[in-house]
C-alpha positions as CSV (number, residue, x, y, z in Angstrom):
1,X,52.8,101.1,42.1
2,X,55.6,103.2,40.5
3,X,54.2,106.4,42.1
4,X,54.0,104.7,45.5
5,X,57.6,103.5,45.2
6,X,58.8,107.0,44.2
7,X,57.8,108.2,47.6
8,X,60.7,106.2,49.2
9,X,63.6,107.7,47.1
10,X,64.7,110.1,49.8
11,X,63.9,107.7,52.6
12,X,66.2,104.9,51.2
13,X,68.4,106.8,48.8
14,X,72.1,106.3,48.0
15,X,73.5,108.2,50.9
16,X,76.8,106.4,51.8
17,X,76.3,106.9,55.5
18,X,72.9,105.2,55.5
19,X,72.9,101.8,57.2
20,X,69.4,101.0,56.0
21,X,67.8,101.8,59.4
22,X,65.3,104.6,60.3
23,X,65.7,106.2,63.6
24,X,62.8,108.1,65.3
25,X,63.8,109.3,68.7
26,X,65.1,106.2,70.5
27,X,63.5,103.8,68.0
28,X,65.6,102.0,65.5
29,X,63.6,100.4,62.7
30,X,64.2,98.2,59.7
31,X,61.9,97.3,56.9
32,X,61.3,93.8,55.6
33,X,63.7,92.5,52.9
34,X,62.5,93.2,49.4
35,X,61.3,89.7,48.6
36,X,58.1,87.7,48.4
37,X,55.0,89.1,50.1
38,X,57.0,91.8,51.7
39,X,57.7,93.2,48.2
40,X,54.2,92.7,46.7
41,X,52.5,94.1,49.9
42,X,55.0,97.0,50.1
43,X,56.1,96.0,53.6
44,X,59.7,96.6,52.4
45,X,59.4,100.4,52.7
46,X,58.5,103.1,55.3
47,X,56.1,105.4,53.5
48,X,55.2,109.0,54.3
49,X,51.8,108.3,56.0
50,X,53.5,106.4,58.8
51,X,55.7,109.5,59.4
52,X,52.7,111.8,59.4
53,X,50.8,109.5,61.9
54,X,54.0,109.2,64.0
55,X,54.3,113.0,64.2
56,X,50.6,113.3,65.3
57,X,51.2,110.6,68.0
58,X,54.3,112.3,69.2
59,X,52.5,115.7,69.5
60,X,49.6,114.2,71.3
61,X,47.1,114.9,68.5
62,X,46.3,111.3,68.4
63,X,45.3,110.6,72.0
64,X,46.6,107.2,73.1
65,X,47.3,107.5,76.8
66,X,45.8,104.5,78.6
67,X,44.0,103.3,75.4
68,X,44.2,100.0,73.5
69,X,45.7,100.4,70.0
70,X,45.6,98.2,67.0
71,X,47.5,98.8,63.8
72,X,46.5,96.9,60.7
73,X,49.1,96.4,58.0
74,X,51.8,97.8,60.2
75,X,54.8,97.5,57.9
76,X,57.7,98.4,60.2
77,X,55.2,99.6,62.9
78,X,56.5,103.1,63.5
79,X,53.2,104.5,64.8
80,X,52.5,101.5,67.0
81,X,56.0,101.6,68.6
82,X,55.7,105.3,69.3
83,X,52.5,104.5,71.2
84,X,54.5,102.1,73.3
85,X,57.4,104.4,74.2
86,X,55.3,107.5,75.0
87,X,55.6,109.0,78.5
88,X,51.9,108.5,78.6
89,X,51.6,105.3,76.6
90,X,48.8,103.2,75.3
91,X,47.9,100.4,77.7
92,X,48.0,97.7,75.0
93,X,49.4,97.9,71.5
94,X,48.7,95.1,69.0
95,X,50.9,95.2,65.9
96,X,49.6,93.2,62.9
97,X,50.6,92.5,59.3
98,X,50.1,89.8,56.8
99,X,51.2,86.4,58.2
100,X,54.2,85.9,56.0
101,X,57.4,84.9,57.7
102,X,59.6,87.6,56.1
103,X,57.2,90.4,57.2
104,X,56.6,88.9,60.6
105,X,60.2,88.2,61.3
106,X,61.1,91.9,60.7
107,X,58.2,93.1,62.9
108,X,59.3,90.9,65.7
109,X,62.9,92.1,65.3
110,X,61.7,95.7,65.5
111,X,59.8,95.0,68.7
112,X,62.7,93.1,70.2
113,X,65.3,95.7,69.2
114,X,63.2,98.5,70.8
115,X,61.5,96.9,73.8
116,X,64.0,98.3,76.2
117,X,62.4,101.7,75.4
118,X,58.8,100.6,76.0
119,X,57.0,102.2,78.8
120,X,56.4,99.5,81.4
121,X,52.7,100.5,81.5
122,X,52.3,99.3,77.9
123,X,51.9,95.7,76.8
124,X,52.9,95.0,73.1
125,X,51.8,92.1,71.0
126,X,52.8,91.1,67.5
127,X,50.2,89.1,65.6
128,X,50.1,87.8,62.0
129,X,46.7,88.7,60.6
130,X,45.1,88.7,57.1
131,X,42.4,91.3,56.6
132,X,38.9,89.9,56.6
133,X,39.7,86.9,58.6
134,X,38.5,85.9,62.1
135,X,39.1,88.9,64.5
136,X,38.7,86.9,67.7
137,X,42.5,86.4,68.2
138,X,42.8,90.2,68.1
139,X,39.8,90.9,70.3
140,X,41.1,88.5,72.9
141,X,43.8,91.1,73.5
142,X,41.3,94.0,73.9
143,X,37.7,92.8,74.5
144,X,35.3,94.0,73.2
145,X,37.3,96.1,70.8
146,X,40.1,98.7,70.4
147,X,40.0,102.3,71.4
148,X,42.2,103.3,68.5
149,X,42.7,101.5,65.1
150,X,45.5,102.8,62.8
151,X,45.6,102.3,59.0
152,X,48.7,103.7,57.5
153,X,49.0,103.8,53.6
154,X,46.6,100.9,52.9
155,X,44.1,102.5,50.6
156,X,46.0,102.0,47.4
157,X,45.0,98.3,47.7
158,X,41.6,99.2,46.4
159,X,40.5,95.6,45.8
160,X,41.1,94.9,49.5
161,X,38.8,97.7,50.7
162,X,35.9,95.3,51.6
163,X,38.1,93.0,53.8
164,X,40.0,95.9,55.3
165,X,36.8,97.7,56.3
166,X,35.4,94.4,57.6
167,X,38.4,94.0,60.0
168,X,38.3,97.7,60.9
169,X,34.6,97.7,61.8
170,X,34.8,94.4,63.8
171,X,37.8,95.6,65.9
172,X,37.0,99.2,66.6
173,X,35.3,99.4,70.0
174,X,31.6,100.4,69.8
175,X,32.1,103.5,71.9
176,X,31.7,107.3,71.4
177,X,35.4,107.8,72.1
178,X,36.7,105.1,69.8
179,X,38.6,106.5,66.8
180,X,40.3,105.1,63.6
181,X,43.1,107.1,62.1
182,X,43.6,106.5,58.3
183,X,46.4,108.1,56.3
184,X,47.2,107.8,52.6
185,X,49.9,109.2,50.4
186,X,48.6,111.7,47.8
187,X,50.0,109.3,45.2
188,X,47.0,107.1,46.1
189,X,44.4,107.8,43.5
190,X,41.7,110.2,44.9
191,X,38.9,107.9,43.8
192,X,40.4,105.0,45.7
193,X,40.4,107.1,48.9
194,X,36.8,108.3,48.2
195,X,35.7,104.8,47.6
196,X,37.0,103.6,51.0
197,X,35.4,106.6,52.8
198,X,32.1,106.0,51.1
199,X,32.1,102.3,52.0
200,X,33.1,103.3,55.5
201,X,30.1,105.6,55.7
202,X,27.9,102.7,54.7
203,X,29.4,100.7,57.6
204,X,28.3,103.6,60.0
205,X,31.6,105.4,60.2
206,X,31.7,109.2,60.0
207,X,34.9,110.9,58.8
208,X,36.7,114.1,59.4
209,X,39.7,115.0,57.2
210,X,42.8,116.1,58.9
211,X,44.5,119.5,58.3
212,X,47.0,119.6,55.4
213,X,50.1,121.0,57.2
214,X,53.4,120.5,55.3
215,X,55.5,121.7,58.2
216,X,57.2,119.1,60.4
217,X,56.4,119.8,64.0
218,X,57.8,116.8,65.8
219,X,60.5,117.3,68.4
220,X,62.2,113.9,68.4
221,X,65.2,113.5,66.1
222,X,64.5,111.5,62.9
223,X,67.2,110.2,60.6
224,X,67.9,107.6,58.0
225,X,67.8,107.7,54.2
226,X,69.0,111.4,54.2
227,X,66.0,112.6,56.1
228,X,66.1,116.1,57.7
229,X,63.4,118.4,58.9
230,X,62.9,119.8,55.4
231,X,62.5,116.4,53.9
232,X,60.1,115.3,56.8
233,X,58.0,118.3,56.0
234,X,57.9,117.4,52.3
235,X,56.9,113.8,53.2
236,X,54.2,115.0,55.6
237,X,52.9,117.3,52.9
238,X,52.5,114.3,50.6
239,X,49.8,112.8,52.7
240,X,46.0,113.0,53.4
241,X,44.5,111.7,56.6
242,X,41.2,111.2,58.2
243,X,39.7,110.5,61.7
244,X,36.8,108.1,61.8
245,X,34.2,107.5,64.5
246,X,30.9,105.7,64.9
247,X,27.9,107.7,63.6
248,X,25.4,106.4,66.1
249,X,27.1,108.3,68.9
250,X,26.8,111.7,67.1
251,X,24.3,114.1,68.5
């Protein structure tokens, strides 16, 4: 995991003015304390793939207006919360992570701290969820599935690919317009990414890899950990990402 943790040096460096918070537009986010499951599951950092997906959401390249959105393994939930504050927001956002009190307490605090910025047309839920477990509590919030499922920086947990894909395929709505957005840092071994994509294809998902664009194109101000536009571009360039859809609707 050393290569993964190296990705956070500039995010949470030693800048004396840094108060440990990440600010993205009006959002103010914290990560879970570095202890217990938050440490072993890397929920105590904000990694580059979340920034890439956030930029895509901000620019409208991940369409979320009026859609139901689920994020698995949310960490501090930056992509999810951007879906909730958009001028044309998602209708429902369900933020999930491993049901550990340290992780979930931080998620709930992030939601509470930022809920004044939520678009009133969006409903936000926070749910403790372990990959591979019963998805009915999630589907009860968006039956019979979600229009958008977000996976940010989860592929390095290669032993968890089967349960992660199980949760993804059981929650993604069976619709030609349903999409999953998967982002990984380039520090994630290529064969781990390839394995996830191959297994996804066996589960009837088709993938399209996103464009590698190392220039930051978001317009909202981002700060924390010494971040500036140059650093945001560097972080974005450290990522790969894919869009998945159901094969059976291809013509």
